[in-house]
C-alpha positions, 0 to 999 in steps of 0.5 A, spaced: 503 478 459 509 484 458 511 487 465 510 494 463 513 500 467 513 508 465 509 506 458 513 501 455 516 494 456 520 493 462 527 492 459 526 496 452 530 503 452 529 509 447 533 508 441 539 513 442 546 514 438 553 516 441 554 524 440 559 525 435 555 530 431 559 536 427 561 542 430 555 547 430 550 542 430 547 544 437 550 550 439 547 549 446 551 546 452 551 539 453 549 537 460 550 530 462 546 527 468 549 520 470 544 517 474 535 516 472 534 515 480 530 520 483 535 525 484 538 525 477 531 526 474 529 531 479 535 536 477 533 535 470 525 537 472 528 543 476 533 545 470 527 544 465 522 549 469 528 554 469 528 554 461 534 550 461 531 546 455 533 552 451 540 552 454 542 545 454 542 539 450 541 534 456 543 527 456 541 522 462 544 516 463 540 510 468 543 503 469 536 501 470 532 500 463 525 504 466 523 511 466 524 514 473 520 512 479 518 513 486 523 508 490 519 511 496 513 507 494 517 500 492 514 497 499 507 499 497 508 495 491 511 490 494 505 489 499 500 489 493 497 496 495 500 499 489 502 497 481 508 498 479 506 503 474 502 507 479 509 509 481 512 512 475 514 519 476 517 520 469 515 515 463 520 514 457 515 518 453 516 524 458 523 525 456 522 524 449 516 529 450 522 534 453 527 534 448 532 530 453 536 524 451 535 518 455 540 512 455 536 507 459 539 501 461 546 504 460 551 504 465 557 509 466 564 506 467 568 512 467 569 520 466 575 523 462 575 529 466 580 532 462 577 531 456 570 532 458 568 525 456 563 520 459 565 513 457 559 508 457 559 500 458 556 499 451 562 503 448 559 510 446 563 516 448 559 523 450 561 530 451 559 534 456 560 541 458 557 540 465 556 533 469 552 531 474 553 525 478 547 522 481 549 514 482 544 514 488 546 508 493 545 500 493 543 495 498 548 493 503 550 486 504 553 484 509 558 479 509 556 472 510 558 464 509 554 461 503 551 468 500 554 467 493 553 461 489 559 458 489 564 463 492 565 467 499 569 472 496 563 476 495 563 476 488 559 470 485 552 470 483 547 470 489 544 464 492 537 463 489 532 466 494 537 472 496 534 478 494 536 486 496 531 491 496 532 497 492 529 497 485 523 495 482 526 489 479 528 487 486 520 488 488 518 484 482 522 478 484 520 478 491 513 478 488 515 472 484 518 468 489 513 470 495 508 466 491 512 459 491 515 460 498 513 460 505 518 462 510 522 468 509 528 472 514 529 479 513 536 482 514 535 489 517 530 492 523 530 499 520 525 502 516 526 498 509 526 492 513 520 493 517 516 495 511 519 489 507 517 484 512 510 487 513 509 487 506 512 480 505 507 477 511 501 480 507 502 475 502 502 469 507 509 468 509 512 467 515 517 472 517 523 474 522 527 479 522 534 479 524 537 486 526 544 487 528 542 494 533 539 492 540 532 495 538 529 496 532 530 503 527 536 505 532 537 510 527 531 514 528 528 511 535 531 511 542 531 504 546 524 505 549 521 507 543 524 501 539 522 497 544 515 499 544 516 498 536 518 491 537 512 490 541 507 492 536 511 488 530 511 482 534 503 483 535 503 482 528 506 475 528 513 478 526 519 474 530 524 479 531 531 477 533 535 483 536 543 485 537 545 479 533 547 478 526 546 473 520 553 469 519 551 464 514 546 462 509 545 454 508 544 452 501 548 450 497 543 450 491 538 455 494 536 458 500 534 453 506 535 457 512 540 461 516 545 461 522 546 467 526 552 469 530 549 466 536 548 459 533 541 459 532 538 456 526 532 459 522 529 456 517 527 460 511 527 459 503 527 467 502 533 471 505 531 479 504 537 484 505 535 491 507 541 492 512 542 499 510 545 503 504 551 505 500 553 511 496 555 508 489 561 512 488 565 507 483 564 512 477 567 518 481 573 514 484 575 511 477 574 518 474 579 521 479 574 526 483 575 526 491 571 520 495 570 519 502 564 516 504 561 519 499 563 524 493 565 530 496 561 537 494 561 544 496 556 548 498 554 549 490 554 541 490 561 542 486 566 536 486 573 538 486 572 539 478 569 545 477 565 542 472 562 536 475 557 536 480 554 530 485 547 530 488 543 525 492 545 519 496 552 518 493 554 525 495 557 527 501 556 534 504 560 538 510 560 531 512 553 528 512 550 523 507 543 524 506 538 518 505 531 522 505 528 525 499 527 532 502 534 534 502 535 531 495 530 536 493 533 542 496 540 540 492 536 539 486 533 546 487 540 549 489 544 546 482 539 548 477 538 555 480 546 554 479 547 551 472 541 556 469 543 562 472 537 563 475 541 564 482 548 565 481 549 565 488 545 559 491 548 554 496 546 549 499 547 549 506 545 542 509 538 539 511 534 539 517 531 532 516 524 531 518 520 525 516 513 522 517 511 515 515 508 508 517 512 502 519 509 495 519 502 499 520 505 504 526 505 511 525 512 514 525 515 521 525 521 523 527 525 530 526 532 532 529 535 528 534 532 523 538 536 524 545 539 530 549 546 531 547 548 536 552 547 537 559 542 543 558 537 540 553 531 539 556 527 532 554 521 531 555 518 523 554 511 521 554 511 513 554 505 509 553 507 501 551 500 498 552 497 503 547 504 502 543 505 510 544 511 513 545 512 521 544 518 525 545 522 532 545 529 535 545 529 543 546 535 547 547 535 554 548 527 554 547 528 551 540 525 544 538 532 540 536 528 534 535 522 529 536 520 523 536 512 520 535 510 514 535 504 511 535 501 517 535 502 523 531 497 528 531 502 534 533 506 532 527 504 538 523 506 543 529 512 540 531 515 540 524 514 547 523 517 549 530 523 544 528 523 547 521 523 555 523 525 555 530 518 558 532 517 560 539 515 554 543 510 554 549 513 555 556 509 549 558 513 543 555 507 538 556 503 542 551 508 540 546 506 533 546 499 532 550 494 537 547 490 533 542 488 538 538 493 536 532 496 543 532 489 547 530 490 551 537 498 552 535 498 553 528 492 553 523 492 553 515 492 560 515 497 561 519 502 557 516 508 561 513 508 561 505 514 557 505 512 552 510 513 545 507 507 541 507 509 535 502 516 532 505 517 527 500 516 532 494 519 538 497 512 542 496 510 548 500 504 552 501 506 557 497 507 552 491 500 549 492 497 556 493 500 558 486 497 551 483 490 554 485 491 561 483 493 558 476 486 554 475 487 548 479 480 547 481 480 540 485 485 536 490 486 531 485 488 537 480 493 540 485 496 534 487 498 532 479 500 539 478 505 540 485 506 532 486 504 534 493 501 528 497 504 523 491 509 520 495 508 516 502 501 519 502 501 521 509 500 529 508 494 528 504 489 531 509 494 537 510 494 538 502 486 538 502 486 543 507 491 548 504 487 547 497 480 548 500 483 555 504 487 557 498 480 556 494 476 559 499 472 553 499 471 553 492 473 546 490 470 542 485 470 535 485 475 530 482 473 527 475 476 520 478 471 521 484 465 518 479 469 512 477 467 505 479 475 503 480 481 508 479 484 505 474 478 506 468 475 513 467 468 510 467 462 511 472 459 504 474 453 504 468 458 506 463 463 501 465 457 495 465 455 497 458 462 497 455 464 490 458 458 487 456 458 490 448 466 488 448 464 481 451 470 483 456 470 476 461 477 478 465 480 483 469 486 483 464 481 484 458 478 490 461 485 493 463 487 492 456 480 495 453 478 500 457 484 503 462 488 508 459 494 505 455 491 498 458 495 499 464 493 494 470 492 498 477 492 493 483 487 498 487 482 496 481 482 488 481 478 487 486 472 491 484 473 488 477 473 482 479 466 483 483 463 486 477 465 481 472 462 476 477 455 479 477 455 480 469 457 474 467 456 468 473 459 462 470 462 464 464 467 470 468 474 468 467 478 468 474 484 470 475 487 469 482 492 475 482 485 480 481 483 477 488 484 479 495 487 474 500 481 473 503 477 471 496 484 467 494 483 462 500 477 463 502 477 464 509 478 471 513 485 472 514 487 475 522 492 480 524 497 474 526 497 471 519 492 465 520 485 464 518 478 464 521 473 458 518 466 459 518 462 453 516 455 455 513 449 454 518 443 456 515 439 460 519 443 459 525 440 452 525 445 446 527 444 439 529 448 435 534 452 431 528 454 438 526 456 440 532 460 433 533 464 434 527 465 442 528 468 440 535 472 434 532 475 438 527 477 444 532 481 439 536 484 435 531 487 441 528 489 445 535 484 451 533 486 456 538 479 459 539 471 456 537 467 462 537 459 464 536 459 470 531 454 475 531 451 472 526 449 465 529 455 462 526 461 458 529 467 461 528 474 457 528 479 462 529 487 461 528 487 456 523 493 455 519 493 456 511 496 450 509 491 446 514 485 449 510 483 444 505 484 438 510 479 442 515 474 443 509 474 436 507 473 434 515 468 439 516 464 436 510 460 443 510 459 449 505 463 455 506 459 460 511 462 466 506 464 470 512 470 473 508 468 476 502 464 482 499 458 478 498 451 475 501 454 473 508 448 470 513 441 470 515 440 471 522 434 468 525 430 468 531 426 462 534 420 463 530 413 460 530 415 453 532 417 455 539 416 462 540 410 464 544 410 470 541 412 468 533 408 470 528 411 467 522 416 462 521 422 466 520 427 460 521 425 457 515 425 463 511 432 465 514 434 458 511 431 459 504 433 466 503 441 464 505 440 457 501 438 461 495 443 467 495 449 463 498 455 466 495 452 472 491 457 477 490 456 484 491 460 491 492 460 490 499 458 485 504 450 484 505 448 481 512 440 479 513 435 477 518 429 475 519 424 476 526 418 472 527 415 478 530 416 485 531 420 484 538 426 484 533 430 478 537 434 478 530 435 485 530 432 485 523 431 493 523 439 494 522 440 489 517 442 491 509 436 487 509 431 485 515 424 481 514 420 482 520 413 478 521 407 482 522 401 477 523 396 475 518 401 471 513 404 478 512 412 481 512 415 487 512 421 488 508 426 493 511 433 495 507 439 500 508 440 498 516 446 498 520 449 496 526 456 497 526 460 503 526 454 506 523 448 505 526 441 506 522 435 503 522 433 500 515 427 504 511 421 500 510 421 498 502 414 494 502 410 490 506 409 483 503 404 477 504 408 471 503 415 468 504 415 467 497 414 475 495 420 476 500 424 472 496 423 475 490 423 482 492 429 481 496 433 478 490 431 484 486 433 489 491 441 485 492 440 485 484 439 493 483 444 494 489 449 490 485 448 494 478 448 501 482 452 501 488 459 504 488 465 499 489 464 498 498 459 502 498 454 499 504 446 499 503 446 503 509 450 508 504 446 506 498 439 507 499 439 514 503 444 516 497 439 513 491 433 515 495 427 510 498 422 513 493 426 511 487 428 505 489 421 503 490 418 506 484 424 501 481 422 495 484 415 496 486 412 500 480 417 497 475 418 505 474 424 503 469 421 497 466 427 493 469 424 488 474 425 482 469 432 484 468 433 484 475 430 478 476 434 475 470 441 478 473 440 475 480 438 468 477 444 468 473 449 469 479 445 463 483 445 458 477 453 460 477 454 458 485 459 453 486 462 452 494 469 454 493 471 449 499 469 444 495 473 447 488 479 449 491 479 444 496 480 439 492 484 442 486 488 448 488 488 455 483 495 455 484 501 451 486 502 456 492 495 457 494 495 453 501 502 454 502 505 455 510 503 461 513 506 460 520 511 456 523 510 449 527 512 454 533 512 448 538 518 443 534 525 444 534 528 448 528 533 443 525 537 446 520 537 443 513 544 441 510 
């Protein structure tokens, strides 16, 4: 399959020609932009928005072969939370549609500023009237012995297994390597390094972070905050080494480990370097422009050549370099005003940086300084290490000049406005941090000034959102598409929604996509199922190719489609391992530390001494840290390493208990009529029969069942997805849509039947009706009220829609397709890396591999 980014196969650029047209061919000025990253493309967008397409013939050089994409979201792609197609900002087609010539995959070597000609690496030359340099930055690669194959001078090819983390190609390479390797060292404990560490851990790798600073994220956090963040990161199972450097990479043919400055050796077969960034300034240097740390620019973003400008991470303004996206957007607006003449007096005076993000699952917001700088500065700190919370503010002359929020960001909206606008602060400084009203008591949406920035990533103000609503955008999704608000890191989506609802005076339409079964395919579930059947689509990739716009694949849609296809086709479905969550790939439930829990099947909660002895022997043999009785009357072996899973299953010799999937789980039972003095029916046997028949059945969400032998309800049947209660005289009540977790709901009485066989038949019909009609991840306790009990009774009991036979056949097809996944993949793994090592053998000495 060809990887596609921005609507074209990766590596394929648009057709282009050198600009050697005769005079008079195009009377517009020639605007050339070197760099097609977020800064360069944003300048082009801003120029076009001001009518610059009539004023300028625009040419953009991009060293990467892709369109423009959101670099902020690369960590989400690495984590599998987003597909690379989802982070495209401007596809190749966008440039063509807007009359912009994109020289994708073409590097610029130098600029002749006297002749006003750009010299590209492919030998072409391009004339310009105005030139914008937006070459961005690259990963900083600290010196290490053995880092480069065949050379220690920093000019050779990187050793196989060494990765930067800056581009989509870097991300693709890491994803490919993660599927084949076991242990990774990440150099850099800043934002990017921690995001890479968490993402790779999610793929089952053992991760260790090496950071030269004395605490994590030392550019944004004070030592106390960094210490709390380290505790939170290590609680995830990520090992952190502080105040040390990686001095040597152990090879020689590929990465086999690293040596730290203190002599310690860490085994690894991947090395990810996220130790900061450095501005890309070579073009400016070779062109004779003034360069210090970055390309020096004035308040009009001009270099020392009046027709050459620089923006973004490569630009140095008043001695400052900015690595956040919000300042880049400010620079792009100013430069577009100047280039188009919209505002000849426009000037950039620097940015006050504020950002809200999630680091390794921990909410972090920072703005301004993180420590007092003068004796007169006020400094308020609230630190709760056990909760993983560290909050601080710095106040000077009654104005907020800095704040850090770690683990609790509910006050970020108020603090950000106070920081941006110099808003008055309450005299009781404690209210800055401890008032838990999320700023509502201080600043509501109505009171936010029109120019308040709602989305930092894309520089979207409250006024821009209001203008989009006034211009006809009637839903939150439409406003996000029109303004890009909420399309960066996503942390502002809640505030965006509030502003949209306020601007529309509550008259907000539901997004069309809300009815789609999965995000990537614009079809509701019934239409999607019909299309899959009509076209004979047996795999997830086939569904994308046939039904997704442009055939684009979407990571968020894969699991839902996998479940749906299994329900429709049974044993005929074509399995694709990359379309499954980690739990379904290895048939076990991943825990927060990267180990797994194994729950063997014990039907109805009934076991034998032999089974118990076997489970105990396995627990001892594999040093299982915890053996626990679950709420569903099963035995859970917690803390099993991934590489041990096939052997654990083989030694148990018991089928899977399906405690990990979106599927039929267990049937909890009481003692029943054989032993209980109050028993009115054999609940134990009926529970076993139900579990035997429906084991492993896929569904939109997990399904938990229970059977009790009398209305005393010892197995909590009234609060299960399906609950069965014996009521005497051979009769059984069947309840549906119950819940006893985060949601509490007593199930609705569906029917009273007169035999266990009738219970099994009605249960199968309900499960199949739910499977065919529920939304992805919609539990029965939401499904039943949504559809309505009377409608369900009419369909299942009266055959009001004439589909009972269809439902019976559908559930039987899935029953016939059942195979025990432990037996199948335990003997023959689906992929070579399916059960690669997940965690280190921490009790063994680490020996360098030479």
